[in-house]
C-alpha positions as CSV (number, residue, x, y, z in Angstrom):
1,M,-3.2,31.4,23.2
2,A,-0.6,33.4,21.4
3,K,2.0,30.8,22.3
4,N,-0.1,28.0,20.8
5,H,-0.7,30.0,17.7
6,E,3.1,30.5,17.3
7,D,3.8,26.9,17.9
8,H,1.4,25.7,15.2
9,S,2.0,28.5,12.7
10,A,3.5,27.8,9.3
11,T,7.2,28.7,9.1
12,I,6.9,29.1,5.3
13,P,4.7,32.0,4.2
14,F,3.3,31.8,0.8
15,L,3.0,35.1,-1.1
16,H,0.4,35.1,-3.9
17,G,0.9,37.6,-6.7
18,D,0.9,37.9,-10.5
19,A,4.1,35.9,-10.7
20,D,4.8,32.4,-9.3
21,H,4.5,31.7,-5.6
22,V,7.4,33.2,-3.7
23,V,8.4,30.8,-0.9
24,V,10.5,32.1,1.9
25,I,12.4,29.1,3.3
26,T,13.8,29.2,6.8
27,S,17.2,27.7,7.7
28,K,15.4,25.0,9.6
29,Q,13.4,24.1,6.5
30,E,16.6,24.0,4.4
31,Q,18.1,21.6,6.9
32,C,15.0,19.4,6.7
33,N,15.1,19.4,2.9
34,N,18.7,18.3,2.8
35,N,18.9,15.2,5.0
36,I,22.3,13.9,4.1
37,S,21.9,10.6,5.9
38,G,18.4,10.1,4.6
39,A,17.0,7.7,2.1
40,S,17.8,8.1,-1.6
41,F,15.3,8.7,-4.3
42,I,15.3,5.1,-5.5
43,S,15.0,3.7,-1.9
44,T,12.0,5.9,-1.3
45,C,10.4,4.8,-4.5
46,F,10.7,1.2,-3.5
47,N,9.2,1.9,-0.1
48,G,6.4,4.0,-1.6
49,F,5.5,1.4,-4.3
50,N,5.5,-1.3,-1.7
51,A,3.2,0.7,0.5
52,L,0.7,1.2,-2.4
53,S,1.0,-2.2,-4.0
54,G,0.3,-5.3,-1.9
55,V,-2.2,-8.0,-1.2
56,G,-5.0,-5.7,-2.6
57,I,-3.8,-6.4,-6.1
58,L,-5.2,-10.0,-5.8
59,S,-8.8,-8.7,-5.4
60,L,-8.8,-6.2,-8.3
61,P,-10.3,-8.7,-10.9
62,Y,-13.1,-9.4,-8.4
63,A,-13.6,-5.7,-7.9
64,M,-14.0,-5.2,-11.7
65,A,-16.3,-8.3,-11.8
66,S,-18.4,-6.6,-9.1
67,G,-18.6,-3.2,-10.8
68,G,-18.2,-3.9,-14.5
69,W,-15.9,-2.4,-17.1
70,L,-16.9,1.2,-16.3
71,S,-15.7,0.7,-12.7
72,L,-12.2,1.1,-14.1
73,I,-13.0,4.8,-14.3
74,L,-13.5,4.8,-10.6
75,L,-10.1,3.2,-10.1
76,L,-8.5,6.0,-12.0
77,L,-10.5,8.6,-10.1
78,I,-9.5,7.1,-6.7
79,A,-5.9,6.9,-7.8
80,S,-5.9,10.6,-8.9
81,S,-7.6,11.6,-5.6
82,A,-5.2,9.6,-3.5
83,F,-2.2,11.2,-5.4
84,Y,-3.6,14.7,-4.9
85,T,-4.1,14.1,-1.2
86,G,-0.6,12.7,-0.9
87,L,0.6,16.1,-2.3
88,L,-1.5,17.8,0.3
89,V,0.3,15.8,3.0
90,Q,3.6,17.1,1.6
91,R,2.3,20.6,1.5
92,C,1.3,20.4,5.1
93,M,4.7,19.2,6.1
94,D,6.4,21.9,3.9
95,T,4.6,24.7,5.7
96,D,5.5,23.4,9.2
97,P,8.8,21.5,9.6
98,T,7.8,20.4,13.1
99,I,5.2,18.0,11.6
100,K,6.7,14.5,11.6
101,S,3.7,12.2,11.4
102,Y,0.1,11.9,10.3
103,T,-1.2,12.6,13.8
104,D,0.8,15.9,13.8
105,I,-1.2,17.0,10.8
106,G,-4.5,16.2,12.7
107,D,-3.1,18.2,15.6
108,R,-2.3,21.3,13.5
109,A,-5.7,21.1,11.7
110,F,-8.1,20.3,14.5
111,G,-6.1,20.6,17.8
112,K,-5.8,17.9,20.4
113,T,-9.2,16.4,19.5
114,G,-8.2,16.0,15.9
115,K,-4.9,14.5,16.9
116,A,-6.7,11.9,19.1
117,I,-9.2,11.0,16.4
118,V,-6.5,10.6,13.7
119,S,-4.3,8.7,16.1
120,I,-7.0,6.2,17.1
121,T,-8.3,5.8,13.5
122,M,-4.8,5.4,12.0
123,N,-3.5,2.9,14.6
124,L,-6.7,0.9,14.4
125,E,-6.4,0.7,10.6
126,L,-2.8,-0.3,10.8
127,Y,-3.4,-2.9,13.6
128,L,-6.2,-4.5,11.5
129,A,-4.1,-4.5,8.4
130,A,-1.2,-6.1,10.2
131,T,-3.6,-8.7,11.7
132,G,-5.0,-9.4,8.3
133,F,-1.6,-10.0,6.8
134,L,-0.9,-12.6,9.4
135,I,-4.2,-14.3,8.8
136,L,-3.7,-14.3,5.1
137,E,-0.2,-15.8,5.5
138,G,-1.6,-18.5,7.8
139,D,-4.4,-19.4,5.3
140,N,-2.1,-19.5,2.3
141,L,0.5,-21.7,4.0
142,S,-2.2,-23.9,5.5
143,N,-3.6,-24.5,2.0
144,L,-0.1,-25.3,0.6
145,F,0.8,-27.6,3.5
146,P,-2.6,-28.9,4.9
147,N,-1.0,-31.9,6.8
148,M,1.2,-29.8,9.0
149,K,0.2,-30.3,12.7
150,L,1.8,-29.4,16.0
151,V,1.1,-30.9,19.4
152,V,2.3,-29.0,22.5
153,Y,1.8,-30.6,25.9
154,G,-1.2,-32.5,24.6
155,Y,-2.8,-29.4,22.9
156,H,-3.4,-29.7,19.1
157,I,-2.5,-26.5,17.3
158,S,-4.2,-26.1,13.9
159,S,-2.0,-25.6,10.8
160,T,-3.3,-22.1,10.3
161,C,-2.4,-21.0,13.9
162,E,0.9,-22.8,13.6
163,F,1.9,-20.9,10.4
164,I,0.7,-17.6,11.9
165,L,3.1,-18.1,14.8
166,L,5.9,-19.1,12.4
167,V,5.4,-16.1,10.1
168,S,5.2,-13.8,13.1
169,L,8.7,-14.9,14.1
170,I,10.0,-14.4,10.5
171,I,8.4,-11.0,10.2
172,L,9.5,-9.7,13.6
173,P,13.1,-8.8,12.6
174,T,11.8,-6.5,9.8
175,C,9.9,-4.4,12.4
176,W,13.3,-3.6,14.0
177,L,14.5,-1.8,10.9
178,K,14.5,1.9,11.4
179,N,16.6,2.9,8.4
180,M,14.5,3.5,5.3
181,N,17.5,2.7,3.1
182,I,17.8,-0.8,4.6
183,L,14.0,-1.2,4.6
184,S,14.0,-0.5,0.9
185,F,15.6,-3.8,0.2
186,V,12.7,-5.5,1.9
187,S,10.3,-3.3,-0.1
188,A,12.1,-4.2,-3.3
189,S,11.2,-7.9,-2.7
190,G,7.5,-6.8,-2.3
191,V,7.7,-4.8,-5.6
192,L,9.3,-7.9,-7.3
193,A,6.5,-10.1,-5.9
194,S,3.8,-7.8,-7.3
195,M,5.4,-8.0,-10.8
196,I,5.7,-11.8,-10.5
197,I,2.1,-12.1,-9.6
198,L,1.1,-10.0,-12.6
199,G,3.4,-12.0,-14.9
200,S,2.1,-15.3,-13.6
201,V,-1.6,-14.4,-14.1
202,L,-0.8,-13.1,-17.7
203,W,1.1,-16.4,-18.4
204,A,-1.8,-18.4,-17.1
205,G,-4.2,-16.7,-19.5
206,A,-1.9,-16.6,-22.5
207,V,-0.1,-19.9,-22.3
208,D,-2.0,-22.2,-20.0
209,D,-5.1,-22.4,-22.2
210,I,-7.3,-20.3,-20.0
211,G,-7.6,-17.5,-22.6
212,F,-9.2,-14.1,-22.5
213,Q,-12.6,-15.0,-23.8
214,Q,-14.9,-13.4,-21.2
215,K,-16.8,-10.3,-22.2
216,G,-18.2,-9.2,-18.8
217,K,-20.7,-6.5,-18.1
218,L,-20.4,-2.8,-19.0
219,V,-21.6,-1.8,-15.5
220,N,-23.1,-3.5,-12.5
221,W,-24.7,-0.9,-10.3
222,S,-25.3,-3.1,-7.3
223,G,-21.7,-4.1,-7.2
224,L,-20.2,-0.6,-7.4
225,P,-19.9,-0.1,-3.6
226,S,-17.8,-3.3,-3.3
227,A,-15.7,-2.2,-6.3
228,I,-15.1,1.3,-4.8
229,S,-14.1,-0.1,-1.4
230,L,-11.6,-2.6,-3.0
231,Y,-10.1,0.1,-5.2
232,A,-9.7,2.5,-2.3
233,F,-8.0,-0.2,-0.2
234,C,-5.3,-0.4,-2.8
235,Y,-4.3,3.3,-2.2
236,S,-4.6,3.4,1.6
237,A,-0.9,4.2,2.3
238,H,-1.2,7.8,3.5
239,P,-0.2,7.2,7.1
240,V,3.2,6.1,5.8
241,F,3.8,9.2,3.6
242,P,5.0,11.5,6.4
243,N,7.7,9.1,7.4
244,L,8.7,8.5,3.8
245,Y,8.9,12.3,3.4
246,T,11.0,13.0,6.5
247,S,13.3,10.1,5.8
248,M,14.3,11.4,2.3
249,R,17.7,12.8,1.6
250,N,16.3,15.4,-0.7
251,Q,12.7,16.1,0.3
252,R,12.1,18.4,-2.7
253,Q,11.9,15.2,-4.8
254,F,9.0,13.7,-2.8
255,S,6.4,14.9,-5.3
256,K,8.3,13.0,-8.0
257,V,8.4,9.9,-5.8
258,L,4.6,10.1,-5.3
259,F,3.9,10.6,-9.1
260,L,6.2,7.7,-10.1
261,C,4.8,5.3,-7.4
262,F,1.1,6.2,-8.1
263,A,1.6,6.0,-11.9
264,L,3.3,2.6,-11.8
265,C,0.9,1.2,-9.3
266,T,-2.1,2.4,-11.3
267,V,-0.8,0.8,-14.4
268,T,-0.1,-2.5,-12.6
269,H,-3.5,-2.4,-10.9
270,S,-5.3,-1.7,-14.1
271,L,-3.5,-4.5,-16.0
272,I,-4.3,-7.2,-13.5
273,A,-7.9,-6.1,-13.1
274,V,-8.5,-6.1,-16.9
275,I,-6.5,-9.4,-17.4
276,G,-8.3,-11.2,-14.6
277,Y,-11.7,-10.0,-15.7
278,L,-11.0,-11.1,-19.3
279,M,-10.0,-14.5,-18.0
280,Y,-12.8,-15.2,-15.6
281,G,-15.5,-12.5,-16.1
282,S,-18.2,-12.6,-13.4
283,N,-16.8,-15.8,-12.0
284,A,-13.7,-14.0,-10.7
285,K,-13.2,-14.9,-7.0
286,S,-12.2,-12.7,-4.1
287,E,-8.5,-13.5,-4.9
288,I,-7.4,-14.2,-8.4
289,T,-5.2,-17.0,-7.1
290,L,-8.3,-18.9,-6.1
291,N,-9.3,-19.1,-9.8
292,L,-6.0,-20.3,-11.1
293,P,-5.6,-24.0,-11.9
294,T,-3.5,-25.6,-9.1
295,N,-1.8,-28.1,-11.5
296,K,0.0,-25.4,-13.5
297,L,3.4,-24.0,-12.7
298,S,2.4,-20.4,-13.2
299,S,-0.4,-20.8,-10.7
300,R,2.0,-22.3,-8.1
301,V,4.4,-19.5,-8.7
302,A,1.6,-16.9,-8.2
303,I,0.3,-18.6,-5.0
304,C,3.8,-19.0,-3.5
305,T,4.6,-15.3,-4.3
306,T,1.5,-14.1,-2.5
307,I,3.2,-15.3,0.7
308,V,6.1,-12.9,0.2
309,T,3.9,-9.8,-0.3
310,P,2.5,-9.5,3.2
311,I,6.0,-10.2,4.7
312,A,7.5,-7.4,2.7
313,K,4.8,-4.9,3.6
314,Y,4.3,-5.7,7.2
315,A,7.2,-3.6,8.5
316,L,5.8,-0.5,6.8
317,C,2.7,-0.8,9.0
318,H,4.9,-0.2,12.0
319,Y,7.0,2.6,10.5
320,V,4.5,5.4,11.4
């Protein structure tokens, strides 16, 4: 019993007094906080932003259409809560350098039962997210190229299944990347894709004669549950945080990485939610790209860019 307590005890005692907290750092903790071969601050920012900003950005106008203008407050509250819990993840790892993953946190908090529950829940979430990315890619490419058909030994393969197989082969090499510095280049393409989508939607409203004429509702009580779930989905990157933390060259800067990533993502999410709601109001569809006119260049750019986003984010689902 004593041995288990010693294994799971914090190696950094916090002393509370009238002055600031005094932190006694062990040599092992100093070694963890100075990972010379680890990822840089910028690389971790790219990976963190890519983890937070993805395909969920397309559904934010629909989320606001479901909940009304006041639901934007919920977006800010969820973002703040997610940021705070991200800091708690860092604190857990600071107090015990042996923690390397989200399942380790469950083990330290609730023992083997907690570790099993967290592991099953986290891996199920990541499996479903990765599966959803492939389905989204297949649907988008099938809509762009509906006439693509493949026949193998007399069996007709639908265009959606064909593109899912093709995208799987394209994505597979990114899952072999184990260096966060290298993976940050993939994440940078995902960050750029999010910015292009935002710019394309703004261009469609300002230049392509769609305008921002819709007033919308102040609040729609019946649609708030849908809005909350979609907002929360945009900030469900916590299983990746422990790996981002342990991969950093200077782990003391992780709180700054979290603040920067959450701040930029929240600004981006709020902008596309407001812009899309002003453009289409209650007629906003589940993905903003479904509302955009297909005969406009900005719409085609946005639709094509949505194909890049899941590819850039897929590897992070496996880096846990």
